[in-house]
N, C-alpha and C positions, 0 to 999 in steps of 0.2 A: 528876649523877644519871643512871643508865641509863634508856632508854625503858621504859615500862610494857609495851608490846607491840611486837615486831618481826617482820615477815614478810619473809623473804629468798627470792626466787624460788620462792614457794610454789605448788604445783599439787596438785589433788585430783581423783582419778578414782574414779568409781563404776561398777560393773558392773551393767548392767540386763539381767535375764533375760527374754527374749521368751517369751510363752506358746506352747506347742507346738500345732500344728493338731490339732483333734479329728477331722478327717475328711479324705479325699482332696480333697473340694471346697474346704475351707478352705486346704489346702496349695497347690492350684493357684491359687486367688484371691490368696494371699499372694505367690506367685512373680510373678504378673501385676502386682502392685503394688510389686514390688521388695523385699518383706520376706522375711527368712530367719530360721529358728529359731536358737536358741543365745543367745549373750551379746553385748550391745552395750556399748561403752565410752562413758561420758559424763563429760566433763571439766568439773567445776563451777568450778574455778579453774585458771588457766594462767599460771604465771610472775609471780605478784603480789608486788610489793614495796611496803611502807610501814612507817612507825613511828608509834606513838601515844606522846606524851610523858606522863610522870607528871603527874597533876593536870589534864589537859585533857579536854574533852568532845569526842569524835570521832564524827562521823556517817558512816554508810555508806548510800549511796543507789543507786538503779538499778531497772530494771524487774524484774518477776517472773522468776525463773530466772537472775538475774545472778550469783549466788554469795554474796549477802550473808549468809544464814543459815549457809551452809557456812563462811564466814570466822569467824563467831562460834563455831560448833561446834569449829573448830580451836583457837581461843583457850581455850575452856572445857575442852578435852581430851577431849571426847566422841567425837571422830574424830581420826585422824592424817593428816598430809599424805602424799600419794604421792611428792612431790618437794619439795625445799627445806626450810627450817627455820622453825619458829615458836617464838619466845622470849617468855615471859610472866614479869614480875617482880612478884610480889605475890599475895596471896590473892584469888581471883575469886569473885564472886557472880553466877552466870549466871541470868538470867530469860529463857529462850529459848523455852520451850514451856509453855503453860498446863497445869498439872497434872502436869508432869514430876516424877517422884519421889513423887507422891501415890498413895495406895491408896484406891479408892472405898468399900471396906467399913470403913475406919477413920474415926473422928470427926475433926473439924477439929483438935482439940487433939492427938490422936495423930499426925495428919499433920504438924503443926507440929514435933513432936519427930523424926519420921522425916526430914522435909525438912531440918531443921537439922543432923541427924547427917550427911546427905549433903554438906552444906556444911562439915563438919568441926567443928561445935560439940559440946561435951560436954553431958551432961544438965544439969549444974549451970549451965552458960552459958545453955542454953535456958530453964531455970527462971527465971533472972534477967531474961530478955527476953520471957517468955510474955505478961505483962500488956500490955506495949507493942505486941506483935504483934496481940493481940486488939483492942486499942483502935484501932490503925491500920486494921485490916480492917473494923471496925464490924460484926463478925459475932457480937456478944454472944449473940444468941438462937439461933444455929445452931452454935456452936463445939463442942458435944457431939453434933451430929447427923452421921451418916455422910456422906461426901462424895458418895456416889451420889445424894443428894437435893439437891445443890448445883446452882445454875445456872452457866452459863459465866462470868457476871460475878462470882459468888461465888468460883469457882475463882481468877479473876484477882486479886480482893482478897486472898485468903489467900496466894497465891503471891508477890505483890508485897510483902505485909507481911513475910513471912519473909525474902525476899531483901534487903530494905533494913535489916534488923536483924542482919545477919551480921557487921558491922564489917569488911567486905572492903575491900581497897585499890582493886579494879577491879570495876565493876558493868557487866555486859553486859545490854542490854535490846533485845529483838526484838519490836517492834510491840505490846507489851503495853498501851500507853496507848490503843490503838484499842478496847479492850474495857472495858466498864463505863460507868456513867452520867457525865454531865458533871461533877458534883460530885467524884466519885472521881478522874476524870482530872486535874482541877485539883489535887487533893490529891497525886497521884503526881508531877505536874510540880513542885509546891512542894517535895516531898521530894528530887527530883533536884537542884533548885537549892540545897537545903541541903547535899547531897553535894558539889556544886561548890564552895560556899563553904568547906567543910571540907577541900578539897584532894584529894578522891578523883578517880580516873580513871573516866570513863564512856564506854562505847562503845555507840552508839545506832543501831539500824537502824530505819528508818521510811519509809513512802511519804508521810508528812505533811511536805511540804517547809517549811511555815510553822513547825512545831515544830523541825525540824532547824535552820532559820535562827535561831530563838529561842535554842536551847540550845547549839549546837555551835560550838566555836572553829575547827575544821577539819573537812574532809569528804573522803571517798573516793567516787568514782563508779565502780561496777562495771557491766560489760555483757558478757554471754556469757562470764563467767569471767575477764575481763581488766580491769585497772585502766585507766580512760580518763583520769582526772584526780585529782590530790590537791593540796589546798591550802586557802586561806581559804574558809570555807563559802559566802559570797556568790558568790565566783568559780566554785566547782565547781557549785553549784546553777544558776547562770546558764548555764554550758556545757551542763549536762544538759538544761535546759529548751529551749535553742536546738536541741540535737540532736533532742529529742522533737518540736519544732515542725517541723523540717526533714523528719523522717520522716513526719509527718502530711500534708505537702503532696503 
């Protein structure tokens, strides 16, 4: 069986546009501080190689700005690599950004249909899943209310509920478990464990190392866009914590 996800020498560059100085004083101050106008290159990933096997739960850890979310975006196809190749084998359900694909003026029900369509579900397929989605989200009293009246936690509930009812082979999760109350977080973890038992592939980005240790078979440690270690979760987390401790001294 081929890997679910393969990164081969993958790099991703973003072009950051600097604000133009609004006055001669700003221009002179910018020169004194070494800043110049125009475009600056930022490499979010540099030559990253790894594989995720079908059916495993794979964690991606590292500090802010390490390239974790960029890696998930490349898997989801929302962005393309600048160099190298990304191969994904199977339908993906990405839960990368709360409310991505939602429209604030539409009701919860209307957004379920909109979001499900973005995942590739037909209307009849969504019809068959709607009740389960509403029950999982526990938003019975708000499902016909426009999303602009939802809290961040309610966005998370609805987004996660849709994502886990898509019947995808690969689930991408980016820090969504950090949002919501304790009871709903436990419910999400239980659903992810159910996915594991059913043989789905899960790729999980989180700063919560205890959850990564609990859920993940293997892990990747990214730092400044480069892969520092890949392997058994306990080993990779241990190396990461050792490096964090060394930098703190």
